[in-house]
A tleap script that builds the chain and sets N, CA, C and O, in Angstrom:
source leaprc.protein.ff14SB
mol = sequence {
  NMET ASN GLN GLN MET GLY ALA ASN GLY PRO
  MET GLN PHE VAL LEU VAL GLU PRO PHE VAL
  TYR GLU ALA LEU ARG SER LEU ILE GLY LYS
  ARG VAL VAL ILE ASP THR SER ARG GLY PRO
  VAL SER GLY ASN ILE ALA ASP ALA LYS PRO
  ASP HIE VAL VAL ILE LYS GLU TYR ASP SER
  THR PHE LEU VAL ARG THR SER GLU ILE ILE
  TRP ILE MET PRO GLU ASN ASN CASN
}
set mol.1.N position { 29.505 153.067 34.965 }
set mol.1.CA position { 30.124 151.934 34.308 }
set mol.1.C position { 31.365 152.432 33.565 }
set mol.1.O position { 31.300 153.391 32.796 }
set mol.2.N position { 32.467 151.781 33.801 }
set mol.2.CA position { 33.726 152.195 33.198 }
set mol.2.C position { 34.009 151.323 31.984 }
set mol.2.O position { 34.250 150.125 32.130 }
set mol.3.N position { 33.985 151.903 30.791 }
set mol.3.CA position { 34.285 151.177 29.556 }
set mol.3.C position { 35.602 151.660 28.997 }
set mol.3.O position { 35.877 152.859 28.959 }
set mol.4.N position { 36.413 150.711 28.564 }
set mol.4.CA position { 37.648 151.091 27.896 }
set mol.4.C position { 37.323 151.443 26.458 }
set mol.4.O position { 36.508 150.781 25.816 }
set mol.5.N position { 37.954 152.471 25.964 }
set mol.5.CA position { 37.710 152.897 24.596 }
set mol.5.C position { 38.946 152.637 23.757 }
set mol.5.O position { 40.061 152.968 24.161 }
set mol.6.N position { 38.747 152.044 22.585 }
set mol.6.CA position { 39.821 151.856 21.629 }
set mol.6.C position { 39.866 153.048 20.694 }
set mol.6.O position { 39.172 154.041 20.911 }
set mol.7.N position { 40.671 152.954 19.666 }
set mol.7.CA position { 40.799 154.045 18.705 }
set mol.7.C position { 39.483 154.300 17.973 }
set mol.7.O position { 39.188 155.437 17.602 }
set mol.8.N position { 38.686 153.238 17.763 }
set mol.8.CA position { 37.439 153.373 16.997 }
set mol.8.C position { 36.200 153.131 17.839 }
set mol.8.O position { 35.137 152.852 17.285 }
set mol.9.N position { 36.295 153.226 19.147 }
set mol.9.CA position { 35.124 153.022 19.998 }
set mol.9.C position { 35.408 151.993 21.074 }
set mol.9.O position { 36.568 151.714 21.376 }
set mol.10.N position { 34.344 151.418 21.664 }
set mol.10.CA position { 34.524 150.448 22.742 }
set mol.10.C position { 35.295 149.215 22.277 }
set mol.10.O position { 35.117 148.749 21.152 }
set mol.11.N position { 36.150 148.694 23.151 }
set mol.11.CA position { 36.890 147.481 22.843 }
set mol.11.C position { 35.983 146.275 23.081 }
set mol.11.O position { 35.188 146.268 24.021 }
set mol.12.N position { 36.102 145.267 22.237 }
set mol.12.CA position { 35.300 144.064 22.375 }
set mol.12.C position { 36.188 142.930 22.863 }
set mol.12.O position { 37.297 142.738 22.366 }
set mol.13.N position { 35.691 142.183 23.839 }
set mol.13.CA position { 36.416 141.040 24.365 }
set mol.13.C position { 35.641 139.782 24.039 }
set mol.13.O position { 34.423 139.734 24.217 }
set mol.14.N position { 36.345 138.753 23.557 }
set mol.14.CA position { 35.714 137.481 23.223 }
set mol.14.C position { 36.367 136.403 24.069 }
set mol.14.O position { 37.590 136.270 24.085 }
set mol.15.N position { 35.547 135.637 24.771 }
set mol.15.CA position { 36.047 134.545 25.580 }
set mol.15.C position { 36.119 133.301 24.709 }
set mol.15.O position { 35.114 132.881 24.137 }
set mol.16.N position { 37.299 132.715 24.608 }
set mol.16.CA position { 37.482 131.489 23.846 }
set mol.16.C position { 37.519 130.331 24.824 }
set mol.16.O position { 38.299 130.337 25.776 }
set mol.17.N position { 36.679 129.342 24.589 }
set mol.17.CA position { 36.663 128.155 25.426 }
set mol.17.C position { 37.417 127.064 24.676 }
set mol.17.O position { 36.861 126.447 23.767 }
set mol.18.N position { 38.682 126.815 25.044 }
set mol.18.CA position { 39.522 125.901 24.259 }
set mol.18.C position { 38.992 124.476 24.174 }
set mol.18.O position { 39.181 123.822 23.148 }
set mol.19.N position { 38.339 123.972 25.213 }
set mol.19.CA position { 37.829 122.602 25.169 }
set mol.19.C position { 36.638 122.477 24.215 }
set mol.19.O position { 36.503 121.471 23.519 }
set mol.20.N position { 35.783 123.489 24.184 }
set mol.20.CA position { 34.653 123.490 23.240 }
set mol.20.C position { 35.185 123.593 21.816 }
set mol.20.O position { 34.716 122.884 20.925 }
set mol.21.N position { 36.151 124.462 21.600 }
set mol.21.CA position { 36.744 124.632 20.275 }
set mol.21.C position { 37.381 123.328 19.789 }
set mol.21.O position { 37.165 122.927 18.645 }
set mol.22.N position { 38.159 122.666 20.640 }
set mol.22.CA position { 38.796 121.399 20.247 }
set mol.22.C position { 37.764 120.313 19.992 }
set mol.22.O position { 37.931 119.511 19.073 }
set mol.23.N position { 36.702 120.271 20.785 }
set mol.23.CA position { 35.629 119.288 20.562 }
set mol.23.C position { 34.974 119.524 19.204 }
set mol.23.O position { 34.725 118.576 18.459 }
set mol.24.N position { 34.699 120.769 18.887 }
set mol.24.CA position { 34.082 121.101 17.597 }
set mol.24.C position { 35.011 120.740 16.439 }
set mol.24.O position { 34.564 120.192 15.431 }
set mol.25.N position { 36.306 121.048 16.580 }
set mol.25.CA position { 37.269 120.715 15.521 }
set mol.25.C position { 37.341 119.203 15.300 }
set mol.25.O position { 37.482 118.748 14.165 }
set mol.26.N position { 37.245 118.427 16.379 }
set mol.26.CA position { 37.325 116.970 16.242 }
set mol.26.C position { 36.078 116.395 15.574 }
set mol.26.O position { 36.090 115.251 15.120 }
set mol.27.N position { 35.009 117.177 15.512 }
set mol.27.CA position { 33.746 116.711 14.917 }
set mol.27.C position { 33.500 117.270 13.511 }
set mol.27.O position { 32.415 117.074 12.963 }
set mol.28.N position { 34.471 117.954 12.921 }
set mol.28.CA position { 34.300 118.488 11.561 }
set mol.28.C position { 33.998 117.334 10.608 }
set mol.28.O position { 34.688 116.314 10.605 }
set mol.29.N position { 32.952 117.516 9.799 }
set mol.29.CA position { 32.524 116.492 8.843 }
set mol.29.C position { 31.516 115.520 9.411 }
set mol.29.O position { 31.005 114.664 8.689 }
set mol.30.N position { 31.218 115.639 10.707 }
set mol.30.CA position { 30.266 114.732 11.352 }
set mol.30.C position { 28.966 115.456 11.662 }
set mol.30.O position { 28.918 116.681 11.774 }
set mol.31.N position { 27.916 114.657 11.798 }
set mol.31.CA position { 26.592 115.190 12.104 }
set mol.31.C position { 26.444 115.349 13.616 }
set mol.31.O position { 26.785 114.451 14.386 }
set mol.32.N position { 25.927 116.513 14.026 }
set mol.32.CA position { 25.768 116.811 15.446 }
set mol.32.C position { 24.446 117.527 15.703 }
set mol.32.O position { 23.801 118.035 14.787 }
set mol.33.N position { 24.071 117.552 16.960 }
set mol.33.CA position { 23.022 118.443 17.451 }
set mol.33.C position { 23.709 119.362 18.446 }
set mol.33.O position { 24.385 118.899 19.364 }
set mol.34.N position { 23.535 120.658 18.262 }
set mol.34.CA position { 24.102 121.655 19.168 }
set mol.34.C position { 22.946 122.412 19.793 }
set mol.34.O position { 22.128 123.008 19.093 }
set mol.35.N position { 22.887 122.384 21.123 }
set mol.35.CA position { 21.854 123.153 21.808 }
set mol.35.C position { 22.422 124.526 22.132 }
set mol.35.O position { 23.527 124.645 22.662 }
set mol.36.N position { 21.658 125.553 21.810 }
set mol.36.CA position { 22.077 126.929 22.057 }
set mol.36.C position { 21.042 127.619 22.935 }
set mol.36.O position { 19.981 127.064 23.220 }
set mol.37.N position { 21.359 128.808 23.348 }
set mol.37.CA position { 20.412 129.586 24.146 }
set mol.37.C position { 19.156 129.939 23.344 }
set mol.37.O position { 18.140 130.327 23.922 }
set mol.38.N position { 19.221 129.806 22.020 }
set mol.38.CA position { 18.055 130.096 21.154 }
set mol.38.C position { 17.355 128.836 20.669 }
set mol.38.O position { 16.355 128.925 19.956 }
set mol.39.N position { 17.865 127.657 21.043 }
set mol.39.CA position { 17.266 126.392 20.623 }
set mol.39.C position { 18.287 125.525 19.910 }
set mol.39.O position { 19.405 125.962 19.639 }
set mol.40.N position { 17.893 124.281 19.605 }
set mol.40.CA position { 18.842 123.342 18.989 }
set mol.40.C position { 19.066 123.603 17.503 }
set mol.40.O position { 18.186 124.090 16.793 }
set mol.41.N position { 20.284 123.260 17.053 }
set mol.41.CA position { 20.657 123.316 15.635 }
set mol.41.C position { 21.292 121.975 15.312 }
set mol.41.O position { 22.162 121.505 16.045 }
set mol.42.N position { 20.859 121.350 14.212 }
set mol.42.CA position { 21.462 120.071 13.830 }
set mol.42.C position { 21.946 120.147 12.397 }
set mol.42.O position { 21.412 120.894 11.576 }
set mol.43.N position { 22.973 119.356 12.114 }
set mol.43.CA position { 23.544 119.304 10.780 }
set mol.43.C position { 24.978 118.830 10.849 }
set mol.43.O position { 25.430 118.339 11.884 }
set mol.44.N position { 25.692 118.977 9.749 }
set mol.44.CA position { 27.092 118.580 9.682 }
set mol.44.C position { 27.978 119.785 9.984 }
set mol.44.O position { 27.738 120.891 9.500 }
set mol.45.N position { 29.009 119.545 10.797 }
set mol.45.CA position { 29.961 120.624 11.085 }
set mol.45.C position { 30.869 120.784 9.873 }
set mol.45.O position { 31.607 119.867 9.512 }
set mol.46.N position { 30.808 121.956 9.248 }
set mol.46.CA position { 31.628 122.243 8.074 }
set mol.46.C position { 32.954 122.882 8.462 }
set mol.46.O position { 33.965 122.674 7.791 }
set mol.47.N position { 32.954 123.665 9.549 }
set mol.47.CA position { 34.176 124.346 9.983 }
set mol.47.C position { 34.000 124.773 11.429 }
set mol.47.O position { 32.878 124.939 11.907 }
set mol.48.N position { 35.112 124.947 12.119 }
set mol.48.CA position { 35.088 125.422 13.499 }
set mol.48.C position { 36.198 126.444 13.685 }
set mol.48.O position { 37.348 126.208 13.315 }
set mol.49.N position { 35.846 127.549 14.247 }
set mol.49.CA position { 36.784 128.622 14.584 }
set mol.49.C position { 36.670 128.864 16.086 }
set mol.49.O position { 35.702 128.418 16.702 }
set mol.50.N position { 37.631 129.556 16.686 }
set mol.50.CA position { 37.549 129.783 18.132 }
set mol.50.C position { 36.270 130.490 18.584 }
set mol.50.O position { 35.812 130.265 19.704 }
set mol.51.N position { 35.680 131.345 17.729 }
set mol.51.CA position { 34.498 132.100 18.148 }
set mol.51.C position { 33.180 131.615 17.546 }
set mol.51.O position { 32.116 132.047 17.990 }
set mol.52.N position { 33.221 130.725 16.541 }
set mol.52.CA position { 31.970 130.232 15.945 }
set mol.52.C position { 32.184 128.888 15.261 }
set mol.52.O position { 33.313 128.476 14.993 }
set mol.53.N position { 31.075 128.221 14.989 }
set mol.53.CA position { 31.088 126.950 14.264 }
set mol.53.C position { 30.124 127.087 13.087 }
set mol.53.O position { 29.096 127.756 13.194 }
set mol.54.N position { 30.463 126.449 11.960 }
set mol.54.CA position { 29.626 126.481 10.763 }
set mol.54.C position { 28.917 125.138 10.651 }
set mol.54.O position { 29.561 124.093 10.559 }
set mol.55.N position { 27.580 125.174 10.660 }
set mol.55.CA position { 26.750 123.979 10.547 }
set mol.55.C position { 26.016 124.040 9.216 }
set mol.55.O position { 25.400 125.053 8.885 }
set mol.56.N position { 26.083 122.951 8.453 }
set mol.56.CA position { 25.355 122.881 7.178 }
set mol.56.C position { 24.289 121.803 7.272 }
set mol.56.O position { 24.544 120.691 7.735 }
set mol.57.N position { 23.089 122.153 6.824 }
set mol.57.CA position { 21.956 121.228 6.780 }
set mol.57.C position { 21.205 121.493 5.486 }
set mol.57.O position { 20.591 122.546 5.317 }
set mol.58.N position { 21.260 120.523 4.566 }
set mol.58.CA position { 20.665 120.680 3.238 }
set mol.58.C position { 21.215 121.936 2.571 }
set mol.58.O position { 22.426 122.038 2.373 }
set mol.59.N position { 20.359 122.897 2.218 }
set mol.59.CA position { 20.813 124.124 1.558 }
set mol.59.C position { 21.046 125.272 2.538 }
set mol.59.O position { 21.330 126.395 2.120 }
set mol.60.N position { 20.931 125.002 3.821 }
set mol.60.CA position { 21.074 126.052 4.835 }
set mol.60.C position { 22.438 125.976 5.514 }
set mol.60.O position { 22.980 124.893 5.732 }
set mol.61.N position { 22.972 127.132 5.840 }
set mol.61.CA position { 24.223 127.238 6.586 }
set mol.61.C position { 23.959 128.079 7.822 }
set mol.61.O position { 23.384 129.164 7.734 }
set mol.62.N position { 24.385 127.571 8.984 }
set mol.62.CA position { 24.208 128.269 10.246 }
set mol.62.C position { 25.571 128.589 10.826 }
set mol.62.O position { 26.450 127.728 10.859 }
set mol.63.N position { 25.754 129.812 11.281 }
set mol.63.CA position { 26.954 130.216 12.010 }
set mol.63.C position { 26.533 130.368 13.468 }
set mol.63.O position { 25.720 131.232 13.797 }
set mol.64.N position { 27.083 129.534 14.332 }
set mol.64.CA position { 26.706 129.531 15.741 }
set mol.64.C position { 27.896 130.008 16.568 }
set mol.64.O position { 28.985 129.443 16.468 }
set mol.65.N position { 27.702 131.023 17.367 }
set mol.65.CA position { 28.759 131.513 18.254 }
set mol.65.C position { 29.034 130.458 19.322 }
set mol.65.O position { 28.100 129.904 19.902 }
set mol.66.N position { 30.287 130.182 19.579 }
set mol.66.CA position { 30.621 129.184 20.602 }
set mol.66.C position { 30.161 129.646 21.981 }
set mol.66.O position { 29.877 128.812 22.841 }
set mol.67.N position { 30.082 130.945 22.209 }
set mol.67.CA position { 29.616 131.450 23.501 }
set mol.67.C position { 28.135 131.158 23.735 }
set mol.67.O position { 27.666 131.245 24.870 }
set mol.68.N position { 27.386 130.810 22.672 }
set mol.68.CA position { 25.964 130.501 22.789 }
set mol.68.C position { 25.700 129.000 22.953 }
set mol.68.O position { 24.560 128.597 23.184 }
set mol.69.N position { 26.743 128.171 22.834 }
set mol.69.CA position { 26.567 126.722 22.899 }
set mol.69.C position { 26.397 126.267 24.339 }
set mol.69.O position { 27.179 126.628 25.218 }
set mol.70.N position { 25.350 125.462 24.565 }
set mol.70.CA position { 25.100 124.873 25.881 }
set mol.70.C position { 25.673 123.464 25.919 }
set mol.70.O position { 26.380 123.106 26.861 }
set mol.71.N position { 25.371 122.653 24.891 }
set mol.71.CA position { 25.949 121.323 24.771 }
set mol.71.C position { 26.019 120.895 23.324 }
set mol.71.O position { 25.341 121.443 22.455 }
set mol.72.N position { 26.876 119.876 23.081 }
set mol.72.CA position { 27.095 119.321 21.734 }
set mol.72.C position { 26.907 117.814 21.829 }
set mol.72.O position { 27.455 117.174 22.726 }
set mol.73.N position { 26.135 117.244 20.909 }
set mol.73.CA position { 25.931 115.806 20.909 }
set mol.73.C position { 26.120 115.252 19.486 }
set mol.73.O position { 25.352 115.592 18.586 }
set mol.74.N position { 27.129 114.407 19.281 }
set mol.74.CA position { 27.262 113.763 17.968 }
set mol.74.C position { 26.053 112.859 17.743 }
set mol.74.O position { 25.597 112.188 18.668 }
set mol.75.N position { 25.537 112.839 16.517 }
set mol.75.CA position { 24.415 111.953 16.185 }
set mol.75.C position { 24.955 110.609 15.732 }
set mol.75.O position { 26.020 110.532 15.120 }
set mol.76.N position { 24.221 109.557 16.033 }
set mol.76.CA position { 24.607 108.215 15.586 }
set mol.76.C position { 24.449 108.095 14.093 }
set mol.76.O position { 23.511 108.642 13.512 }
set mol.77.N position { 25.361 107.383 13.473 }
set mol.77.CA position { 25.287 107.149 12.025 }
set mol.77.C position { 24.812 105.733 11.754 }
set mol.77.O position { 25.515 104.948 11.117 }
set mol.78.N position { 23.613 105.402 12.240 }
set mol.78.CA position { 23.054 104.052 12.022 }
set mol.78.C position { 22.456 103.912 10.662 }
set mol.78.O position { 21.945 102.846 10.319 }
savepdb mol mol.pdb
quit
């Protein structure tokens, strides 16, 4: 296996999915359910970055990597 080495060790590559990132940014402040490879996470989107999203639910804060997201569903505000 051929690995490229940087000055401080192996180089890390992060795949940014622009459509997922823009969808998350458009939902900041809204309640969502996000399904991940580890299971669903629900709460309000507090922030979105190209590599992760911040979900707040009550006193808990979740940082979810965008690469782990399977789908995003806004919750109804009935």
